[in-house]
N, C-alpha and C positions, 0 to 999 in steps of 0.2 A: 504494500500500500504506500502510495506517495505521501510525503509529509503534508502537502496541502490538503489531500483528502482526509488524512488523519486529523488535522487541525479543524477541518470543517465538521467532521463527526463529533469531535471533542467539544466544539463550540455549541452544537445542538444539544449534546448530552449535558453540558454544564448549565444550560438554561432550564433543565428539568429538575424536579425535586431530588431525584437520585444524585445528580451532579452537585447540587447545593450541599449535600451531606459530605462531600469529598473535596479534597484539594485538587488543584489543577493537574498535578502530575498523575494522580490516580485516575482522574477523568480521562486524561490523554492515554493512559495505559489501557483502560477499559475500551476506549474508542477503537483501539487497534484490533479488538476482537469482535467488533460489531460491523454491521452493514446498514446502510440507509436504503429504504425501499419506499416508493410512493405508489399509491393505489387511487384510481379515480372513483368518484362516488358510484355506488351500485356494485362494486366489485366484491366478490366473496374472498375474504382474506384467509379465513380458516374455515374448514368444512368439518362439521361434527362427524365423528366416526373415523376420520382419516388418521393415520399414524404420522406423528411428527414429534419433534422434541426441541422446539425453539420457543422463545418468548419474545415479546416486543414491548417497547415503551412507546406510547403515542406521543409523538413530537408535535403534530398538528392534525386537526380534523376531529371528526366524530365517527365512532363506530357503533353499530347496534349488535348486541349479543342476543342470539336467538337459540331456542331449544326446540328440537323436534318433538312433536306430540304424536300420540297414537293416531294413525291415519295419515301421517306424513306432513301435516301442516306445521309451520314454524310459529312458535310463540315468542313474542318480544319479551326479553327479560330486563334489559337495561341498556341505556346509551352510555358510552364512556368517551372521554375526551382527553385532552392534553394531560400528560403525567400518568395516565392510567397504564397498568401493565396488563397485557393480554397473552394468552397461551401458556400461562405459568403452571396450570394443572398438569398438562402433558409434559411440560419441561421437567417437572419433579417426578411424576410417576411413570413416565414412558408408556402410558396407555393411550388409546386413540383419543382424539380431541373430544371434549365433553360438550361442546357447544359450537355453533356457527357464528362467525364474526363477519359482518358485512360493513363496508365503508358507507356511511350515511352521507358524508361529504368527501371531498378529496382528502386523503389521509397520507401522512408521512410517518413512518415507523423507524425506530432504531431496533434492529433485530440482533438477538444473541442466541446462537444455537447451543445446544447442550455440549456438543463436541468442542466448540470454541470456548465455552465456559470452563470445560475440563482443562483445556490448555492454559487458560488464565489461572485456574486454581493451582496447577502444577508450578507455574512460574511465580505466582504471587498469592499464596494461600490467605494471607490476612485481608487482602483486597476482595478476594472471592467470598470470604466470610462476611464482610461488610455488605456486599451485594445480596447475599442470602438473607441477612438480617433485614435489609430494606424490603425485600420481597415478602419476607415473613410478616413484617408490619402491615404491608398492603393486604395480605391474605387475612390477617387478624381483623383488620377494619372491615373487610367484606363479610367475614363470618359474623361479626357483631351486628352488622346491618341486616343480614339474612335472619339471624336469630331474633332480632327485634321485630322484623316483619312477620316471622312465623308466630311469635308470641301474640302479636297484634291480631293475627287471623284466628287464633284460638280463643281470644277474649270475647 
């Protein structure tokens, strides 16, 4: 990867909440393991049931998370935007994707594959742990939200 590409990715990452928790050198280091990919509105980014092991940070745009219902129709779950993490479930458990993600607007993602994360972890374990804790906090917030909604439905 050329230095200018690396700096471009690092600048995008640095503007996100993950980047704000790290110093510039760590951001630049992580950027070397990521790729930027853009999707036009209406594009299916992740398809439920497909095997994959990457996650992505939304740098710009809005995505819709959908879950397949019995009969094949898609049910809207939530819209996510800048700073959200998508694809993290399959990233961690290596199972097929648990939901479909569709670009609601034009979207730009910073993508980290499991393979590239493993490379990062081998070269900089402390930084990899910081990333895992960041994603863990994201998952914890989502679980709290879902639990709150579930309890609300039972009341």
